[in-house]
C-alpha positions in Angstrom: 90.0 155.4 -57.1 86.7 156.4 -56.8 85.6 158.9 -54.3 82.4 160.1 -52.8 82.1 163.9 -51.4 79.1 165.9 -50.5 78.2 169.6 -50.0 74.8 171.2 -48.5 73.9 174.3 -49.5 70.8 176.0 -48.8 69.0 177.7 -51.9 68.8 181.3 -51.9 66.4 181.9 -54.8 64.8 179.8 -57.6 66.9 178.5 -60.2 67.3 180.2 -63.7 67.1 178.0 -67.0 70.5 179.2 -67.5 72.1 178.0 -64.2 69.9 174.6 -64.8 72.1 174.2 -68.1 75.3 175.1 -66.4 74.8 172.4 -63.9 73.9 170.0 -66.4 76.8 170.8 -68.4 79.2 170.4 -65.6 77.7 167.3 -64.6 78.1 165.9 -67.8 81.9 166.8 -68.2 82.4 165.1 -64.9 84.2 161.5 -65.0 81.7 160.0 -62.6 78.2 160.6 -61.4 76.6 163.7 -59.5 73.3 163.8 -57.8 71.2 166.3 -56.3 69.0 165.6 -53.3 66.2 167.7 -51.7 63.2 166.5 -49.5 63.9 162.7 -50.0 63.8 163.2 -53.9 67.3 162.5 -55.7 68.1 163.2 -59.4 71.3 162.4 -61.4 72.2 165.5 -63.0 73.1 164.3 -66.2 69.7 163.7 -67.1 68.5 167.5 -68.1 64.5 166.8 -68.4 64.5 165.2 -64.8 67.2 167.9 -63.6 65.0 171.0 -64.7 61.8 169.3 -63.2 63.8 168.5 -59.9 65.2 172.0 -59.7 61.9 173.6 -60.5 60.5 171.8 -57.2 63.3 173.0 -54.9 62.1 176.2 -53.0 64.4 179.1 -51.6 65.6 178.5 -48.0 65.4 174.8 -48.8 68.5 172.7 -48.3 70.1 170.7 -51.3 72.6 168.4 -51.0 75.3 167.8 -53.9 76.9 164.5 -54.2 79.9 163.9 -56.5 81.2 160.4 -56.9 84.0 159.3 -59.1 87.6 160.0 -59.3 88.9 163.5 -58.0 85.7 164.1 -56.5 86.8 166.8 -54.4 87.8 169.3 -57.0 84.4 168.6 -58.9 82.3 169.1 -55.8 84.1 172.7 -55.2 83.5 173.5 -58.8 79.8 172.7 -58.8 79.5 174.3 -55.4 81.3 177.6 -56.6 78.9 177.5 -59.6 75.9 177.5 -57.2 77.1 180.4 -55.1 74.8 183.0 -56.5 71.7 180.8 -56.0 72.8 179.3 -52.8 74.8 179.5 -49.8 77.3 176.7 -48.7 76.4 175.2 -45.5 78.8 172.5 -45.1 81.4 170.5 -47.5 81.3 166.5 -46.6 83.9 164.1 -46.1 85.8 162.5 -48.3 84.7 158.5 -48.7 86.8 156.2 -50.8 85.5 153.3 -52.5 88.0 150.5 -53.1 85.9 147.6 -54.5 84.1 147.7 -57.7 81.0 146.5 -56.2 78.1 148.8 -55.9 76.2 150.4 -52.9 73.1 152.0 -52.2 72.5 155.9 -51.2 
């Protein structure tokens, strides 16, 4: 069953290129979709050029929301949040939402 989980983090410092690549690689290995959201902009983390462009615009002390959609989303979100602990401070882990229909929805 598909789940949606989110986590809010406060960015402590600019993302390094290595960290951006780590985020991209982790998103590629997830059976589902990972979104990053900040200041009314959203990016799918599997798209490396857009991810790099997006993360370069994220300023320190701003909030970054990580959204993971797919099976076993909670573990995958924890992995991504742990990966960001050097760059960001975790503010809040979101609640689990279950999707039982094969239809789509809009974020």
